[in-house]
Each structure stands twice: as structure tokens, then as C-alpha cells.
C-alpha positions as CSV (number, residue, x, y, z in Angstrom):
1,X,29.6,9.5,-17.2
2,X,25.9,10.1,-16.5
3,X,24.0,10.5,-13.2
4,X,20.6,9.2,-12.1
5,X,19.0,11.0,-9.1
6,X,17.3,8.3,-7.1
7,X,16.7,7.4,-3.4
8,X,18.8,4.5,-2.3
9,X,15.7,2.7,-1.0
10,X,14.3,2.6,-4.6
11,X,17.3,1.1,-6.4
12,X,16.6,-2.6,-5.8
13,X,13.0,-2.2,-6.9
14,X,14.1,-0.4,-10.1
15,X,16.6,-3.2,-10.8
16,X,13.9,-5.8,-10.3
17,X,11.3,-4.1,-12.5
18,X,13.7,-3.3,-15.3
19,X,13.8,0.5,-14.8
20,X,17.5,0.1,-14.2
21,X,18.3,-3.0,-16.2
22,X,21.5,-4.9,-15.4
23,X,23.1,-7.2,-18.0
24,X,26.2,-8.2,-16.0
25,X,26.8,-8.1,-12.3
26,X,30.4,-8.2,-11.2
27,X,30.6,-9.0,-7.5
28,X,33.1,-10.2,-4.8
29,X,31.9,-13.2,-2.8
30,X,33.1,-15.5,0.0
31,X,34.0,-19.0,-1.3
32,X,31.0,-21.4,-1.2
33,X,30.3,-23.4,2.0
34,X,29.4,-27.1,2.1
35,X,25.9,-26.2,0.9
36,X,27.1,-24.3,-2.1
37,X,26.3,-20.8,-0.7
38,X,28.6,-17.8,-1.0
39,X,28.1,-14.5,0.8
40,X,28.0,-11.0,-0.5
41,X,30.1,-9.9,2.5
42,X,30.2,-6.2,3.4
43,X,28.0,-4.8,0.6
44,X,24.4,-5.9,0.3
45,X,22.6,-2.6,-0.4
46,X,22.1,-2.9,-4.2
47,X,24.3,-5.9,-4.9
48,X,21.5,-8.3,-3.7
49,X,19.2,-7.1,-6.4
50,X,21.9,-7.0,-9.0
51,X,22.9,-10.7,-8.4
52,X,19.2,-11.7,-8.3
53,X,18.3,-10.1,-11.6
54,X,21.4,-9.8,-13.8
55,X,21.5,-12.0,-16.9
56,X,25.2,-12.8,-16.2
57,X,26.9,-12.9,-12.8
58,X,30.7,-12.8,-12.7
59,X,32.2,-13.4,-9.2
60,X,35.5,-13.1,-7.5
61,X,35.7,-15.7,-4.8
62,X,37.8,-14.3,-2.0
63,X,38.4,-15.9,1.4
64,X,38.9,-12.4,2.9
65,X,35.2,-11.6,2.3
66,X,33.3,-11.9,5.7
67,X,30.6,-14.5,6.0
68,X,27.9,-11.9,6.9
69,X,24.5,-12.8,8.3
70,X,21.1,-11.7,7.0
71,X,20.1,-11.7,3.3
72,X,23.6,-12.1,1.9
73,X,23.6,-15.7,0.6
74,X,24.3,-16.4,-3.1
75,X,24.1,-20.0,-4.4
76,X,26.8,-21.1,-6.8
77,X,24.1,-21.8,-9.3
78,X,23.7,-18.1,-9.8
79,X,27.3,-17.6,-10.8
80,X,27.9,-17.6,-14.6
81,X,31.7,-17.4,-14.2
82,X,33.9,-17.3,-11.2
83,X,37.6,-16.8,-10.4
84,X,39.4,-17.5,-7.2
85,X,41.4,-14.6,-5.7
86,X,43.2,-14.1,-2.4
87,X,43.3,-10.3,-1.8
88,X,42.7,-8.4,1.5
89,X,39.8,-6.0,1.4
90,X,40.5,-2.3,1.1
91,X,40.7,-0.6,4.5
92,X,39.5,2.9,5.5
93,X,40.5,3.9,9.0
94,X,38.3,6.3,11.1
95,X,39.2,9.9,10.3
96,X,40.9,12.2,12.8
97,X,38.5,14.7,14.5
98,X,39.1,18.3,15.6
99,X,37.5,20.7,18.0
100,X,34.7,21.6,15.5
101,X,33.7,18.0,15.1
102,X,33.9,17.4,18.8
103,X,31.5,20.3,19.5
104,X,29.1,19.1,16.9
105,X,29.2,15.6,18.3
106,X,28.5,16.9,21.8
107,X,25.4,18.8,20.6
108,X,24.1,15.8,18.7
109,X,24.7,13.5,21.6
110,X,22.5,15.7,23.8
111,X,19.6,15.2,21.4
112,X,19.8,11.4,21.6
113,X,17.9,9.7,24.5
114,X,18.8,6.4,26.0
115,X,17.2,3.6,24.1
116,X,17.2,5.4,20.8
117,X,18.0,3.7,17.5
118,X,20.7,5.3,15.3
119,X,21.5,5.9,11.7
120,X,24.9,7.4,11.0
121,X,27.3,7.7,8.1
122,X,31.1,7.9,7.6
123,X,33.4,10.8,8.2
124,X,34.7,13.0,11.0
125,X,31.3,14.2,12.3
126,X,29.8,10.7,12.6
127,X,33.0,9.6,14.4
128,X,32.7,12.5,16.8
129,X,29.0,11.7,17.5
130,X,29.7,8.1,18.2
131,X,32.6,9.0,20.5
132,X,30.3,11.3,22.4
133,X,27.8,8.5,23.2
134,X,29.9,6.5,25.5
135,X,27.7,7.4,28.6
136,X,24.5,6.4,26.8
137,X,22.5,3.2,27.5
138,X,20.7,0.6,25.4
139,X,21.2,2.2,22.0
140,X,20.2,0.4,18.9
141,X,21.5,0.6,15.3
142,X,19.6,0.6,12.1
143,X,21.8,2.2,9.5
144,X,22.8,1.9,5.9
145,X,26.5,2.2,6.7
146,X,28.4,0.3,9.5
147,X,31.8,1.6,10.6
148,X,34.6,0.8,13.1
149,X,33.4,3.4,15.5
150,X,30.2,1.5,16.2
151,X,32.2,-1.5,17.4
152,X,33.5,0.7,20.3
153,X,29.9,1.3,21.5
154,X,29.1,-2.4,21.2
155,X,32.1,-3.4,23.2
156,X,31.4,-0.7,25.8
157,X,27.8,-2.1,26.3
158,X,26.2,1.1,24.9
159,X,24.7,-0.6,21.8
160,X,22.6,-3.5,22.9
161,X,19.6,-3.2,20.5
162,X,17.4,-4.5,23.3
163,X,14.9,-1.5,23.1
164,X,14.5,-1.6,19.3
165,X,10.9,-2.3,18.1
166,X,12.2,-4.0,14.9
167,X,15.1,-6.5,14.6
168,X,15.4,-6.4,18.4
169,X,18.8,-7.6,19.6
170,X,20.5,-7.1,16.2
171,X,22.3,-4.4,14.4
172,X,20.8,-3.9,10.9
173,X,22.9,-2.5,8.1
174,X,23.4,-2.6,4.3
175,X,27.1,-2.1,3.9
176,X,30.3,-1.8,6.0
177,X,33.5,0.1,5.4
178,X,36.4,0.3,7.7
179,X,39.5,-1.7,8.8
180,X,40.2,-5.4,9.2
181,X,38.8,-5.0,12.8
182,X,35.4,-4.3,11.3
183,X,35.6,-7.1,8.8
184,X,36.5,-9.6,11.5
185,X,33.7,-8.3,13.7
186,X,30.9,-8.9,11.2
187,X,32.3,-12.2,10.1
188,X,29.8,-15.0,11.1
189,X,28.4,-12.6,13.8
190,X,24.6,-13.0,14.4
191,X,24.6,-9.7,16.2
192,X,24.9,-7.9,12.8
193,X,22.5,-8.5,10.0
194,X,23.0,-7.2,6.4
195,X,19.9,-6.5,4.3
196,X,19.4,-4.7,1.0
197,X,18.5,-1.0,0.9
198,X,14.9,-1.6,0.0
199,X,14.6,-3.0,3.6
200,X,17.1,-0.9,5.5
201,X,16.3,2.4,3.9
202,X,12.5,1.8,3.5
203,X,10.9,4.8,5.2
204,X,8.0,2.6,6.3
205,X,10.4,0.2,8.0
206,X,12.3,3.1,9.6
207,X,9.2,4.7,11.0
208,X,8.4,1.5,12.9
209,X,11.5,2.0,15.1
210,X,10.7,3.9,18.3
211,X,13.0,7.0,18.8
212,X,14.7,6.6,15.4
213,X,17.5,9.2,15.2
214,X,18.8,9.9,11.7
215,X,22.1,11.8,11.4
216,X,23.1,13.1,8.0
217,X,25.3,15.9,6.5
218,X,25.0,18.6,3.9
219,X,27.0,21.0,1.7
220,X,24.8,24.1,2.1
221,X,21.7,25.1,3.9
222,X,19.8,28.2,3.0
223,X,18.0,30.6,5.4
224,X,14.6,28.9,4.8
225,X,15.9,25.4,5.6
226,X,16.6,23.9,2.2
227,X,19.4,21.4,2.4
228,X,21.8,20.8,-0.5
229,X,23.7,17.5,-0.1
230,X,24.4,16.3,-3.6
231,X,26.0,19.1,-5.6
232,X,28.2,22.1,-5.5
233,X,26.2,24.5,-7.6
234,X,25.4,22.6,-10.7
235,X,28.3,20.2,-10.3
236,X,27.2,16.8,-9.0
237,X,29.2,16.0,-5.9
238,X,27.5,13.0,-4.4
239,X,24.4,10.8,-4.9
240,X,21.2,11.5,-3.0
241,X,21.8,8.3,-1.1
242,X,19.6,7.5,1.9
243,X,19.3,11.0,3.5
244,X,15.6,11.5,2.6
245,X,14.8,7.8,3.3
246,X,15.9,8.3,6.9
247,X,14.6,11.8,7.2
248,X,11.1,10.8,6.2
249,X,11.2,7.6,8.4
250,X,12.6,9.2,11.5
251,X,10.2,12.1,11.4
252,X,7.3,9.6,11.6
253,X,9.0,7.5,14.3
254,X,7.6,7.9,17.8
255,X,10.2,10.2,19.5
256,X,12.3,10.2,16.3
257,X,14.5,13.0,15.1
258,X,16.1,14.0,11.8
259,X,19.4,15.8,12.3
260,X,21.5,17.5,9.6
261,X,25.0,18.2,10.9
262,X,27.5,20.5,9.2
263,X,30.5,22.7,10.2
264,X,29.5,26.3,10.0
265,X,32.1,27.1,7.3
266,X,34.0,25.5,4.4
267,X,37.4,26.2,2.7
268,X,39.1,26.8,5.9
269,X,36.6,29.4,7.1
270,X,36.4,31.4,3.9
271,X,32.8,30.7,3.1
272,X,29.7,30.0,5.2
273,X,27.7,26.8,4.7
274,X,24.6,28.6,5.9
275,X,23.7,30.9,3.0
276,X,21.0,33.3,2.0
277,X,20.1,31.2,-1.0
278,X,21.5,28.0,-2.4
279,X,24.1,28.4,-5.2
280,X,22.6,28.4,-8.7
281,X,22.0,24.9,-9.9
282,X,22.3,23.4,-6.4
283,X,20.1,20.4,-5.7
284,X,17.7,20.3,-2.8
285,X,17.9,16.9,-1.1
286,X,16.0,17.5,2.1
287,X,13.2,20.0,1.5
288,X,12.3,22.8,3.8
289,X,9.1,20.9,4.4
290,X,11.0,18.0,5.9
291,X,13.9,19.6,7.7
292,X,14.0,19.4,11.5
293,X,17.3,19.7,13.5
294,X,20.3,21.6,12.2
295,X,23.6,21.3,14.2
296,X,26.8,23.2,13.8
297,X,29.7,23.8,16.3
298,X,27.7,26.8,17.5
299,X,24.6,24.9,18.6
300,X,21.5,23.0,17.6
301,X,18.2,24.4,16.4
302,X,14.9,22.9,15.5
303,X,13.2,24.3,12.4
304,X,10.2,22.0,12.4
305,X,7.0,24.0,12.2
306,X,8.8,27.3,12.3
307,X,8.1,30.3,10.0
308,X,10.6,31.5,7.5
309,X,11.5,34.4,9.8
310,X,12.0,32.1,12.7
311,X,14.1,29.7,10.7
312,X,16.4,32.5,9.5
313,X,16.8,33.7,13.1
314,X,17.7,30.2,14.3
315,X,20.0,29.4,11.5
316,X,21.9,32.7,11.8
317,X,22.3,32.0,15.5
318,X,24.4,28.9,14.7
319,X,26.2,30.3,11.7
320,X,29.9,31.4,12.1
321,X,30.0,34.8,13.9
322,X,32.0,36.2,11.0
323,X,29.1,35.8,8.6
324,X,26.1,36.6,10.8
325,X,25.9,40.3,9.9
326,X,25.9,39.5,6.2
327,X,23.3,36.8,6.7
328,X,21.1,39.1,8.6
329,X,21.4,41.8,5.9
330,X,20.5,39.2,3.3
331,X,17.5,38.1,5.3
332,X,16.3,41.7,5.3
333,X,16.8,41.9,1.6
334,X,14.7,38.7,1.2
335,X,12.1,40.3,3.4
336,X,12.5,37.6,6.0
337,X,13.4,40.3,8.6
338,X,12.1,43.8,8.9
339,X,15.4,45.3,9.9
340,X,19.0,44.0,10.1
341,X,19.6,45.0,13.7
342,X,17.6,43.8,16.7
343,X,15.7,41.3,14.5
344,X,17.0,38.3,16.3
345,X,14.4,36.6,18.5
346,X,15.0,34.3,21.3
347,X,16.0,30.8,20.2
348,X,13.9,28.1,21.8
């Protein structure tokens, strides 16, 4: 296999202009309605562009695919060949969360004001964050990924989308993954609109949302604020995805915040995720020029506009206590601190 580093927001445009040419698109659609239109269902992000520009479109027509609203319609005239199937969609239940995730979720919830618009992903930390927002009011959602946990906030009256400045009154997403409950919720539901990633992940579109809060994760963060989220050393672990799309957009949103959330350690506490320097070959997804809030189970710190010394101080303060002395010594070696002891300043 090969790997192409690319922002998720740019993929539809690259498909359209031939940079990423597609000969054949293999998609799963809902059966056609009386007007001859099928729906792309739960995955619109790049599938929209693939269907629009592929020379050949092969479709599975599955009645289990939700009839999602937004830019998801595909006319039967675009289908080169189709086959009818009757197969339930794969399900992915919400993960269990522990005390570390609950602590991170609590710190993040404290950073989110009423009336904010959220972007979240999938996993135990996003689940913990959403569970911690039950007492908030009038939240909106503009996110590439929609999960079961967001339904709880809708049903609790927390997510209303009434204070959004774009797509007011509607959740906007690119793809959904979860259980049958989620698929039933988005089926023919005008409260949820699906749009391709060149819309949902467009930093210009994102910045137009007032108080846009982007919540993303990482594998490592170094003492200067460089965020690695796509590789373990030189081994590719994940795509770049939409992290930088939402970081850039939220930083320019009035009242917006870009949050990177990570447990302080990995491998059952054996290694620190906050490190003196990134592993050799590690990719920088969010640069130290873009980074803002970092959250672990030990607190939340804002690195925006801080010096390298101040960043190191703040990051060490939310690292696992078992690794703080070594991190402080490494900061001295990098000449970020003058001395290992007594160098910690007050965290604001």
C-alpha cells in the first residue's frame, strides 16, 4: 500500500481536478425513490466527489442505508452497474470510558461555553466529553463525524443548533458511524444534514461559526507544542484527516478554541505522551504555530502566544507526575529552562 498525506477538506477538489483520478467508484446506496434518486447514506465526505467524477460507478442498493438529508442524492443515471443487497450496516457501539477519560472530558467541558458549536471525533475521550456536556445549553454541531453520543445531547435538549451562525437549526456532518440507533436517527431526519468534506471541513466555512470548538486527539506532543497525530515514529498510523482543517477554522472563529486532548501516558503508563522531542520520523500534523489548548487528565493549558519556555512549563504541569522530572531535565538540556529545579512558573 501507499500513503498520500492530504487534508480531508482537499480530497473532493483533488478528485474533481484529476489530481486523485478515480476510474471506478464502488458505493453503497439506498434504493431509488419514485424520482430515481438514491442516497449515499452515512458516508458523504469523499464519496460525493467519487460518484460525481468516476468513469464507472458500481453500486450496492441496500434498504438498510438511511435516506440522509443534505447533498447525498445520486440519480440512477449515474450508476453504471448495480446489485440489490439486503445487509444490515456494520455497527460500532460507543466505547467504555474510565477515570482518565472522565477527567479529560470534565476539563474540556469547562472550556466550552453555552451556545458553542462542536466538532468531535470517535473514541473514549469524545464520548467522555459529550457525556460531560449534559448541563450545557444551546450547543450546535458542525463535525466531520457523527456518533451515537451526540443523540443523547439532542434528546436532552442540549444540542439545539439555534445559536449557530451557519446552518442554523441543523446538525452538519460528513459521515456517521455507530449503532442501529444512529442510523435510524439520521434516516429522513431534516435536523441532520450530510455534506462533503470540502464543505464541512473547509476552514473558511468553519471560521464563520461563532464559538467553534474543535476537539481532536494526538499520539505525541513535544515540549514546544508540536503535535504528532498520524504516525508512530516513521510508521504511518492514521491519515491527517480533518484535524488541521478544524484547528485553522476554530482559531479564526470569534470565541473559537482548538483543543488537543490526550491521556498523559501510553502503554499502560509506561511511556509519556508529552515528550522532549517527537520520535524520529514522526509527522507534525498541528504545528507549534497553530497549537492552542492541550488537555490531559491533569489539566488544561493554553499554549497560544506562549514562549518555548512557557510552553514547556505548562506542558510539564499536565504530564504524568512520574515523568515530570525527566521532562524538566530534558527541557534544561534543550536550553528551554535554565535549571531543572525551581524552573516551573505559575500556570495561567
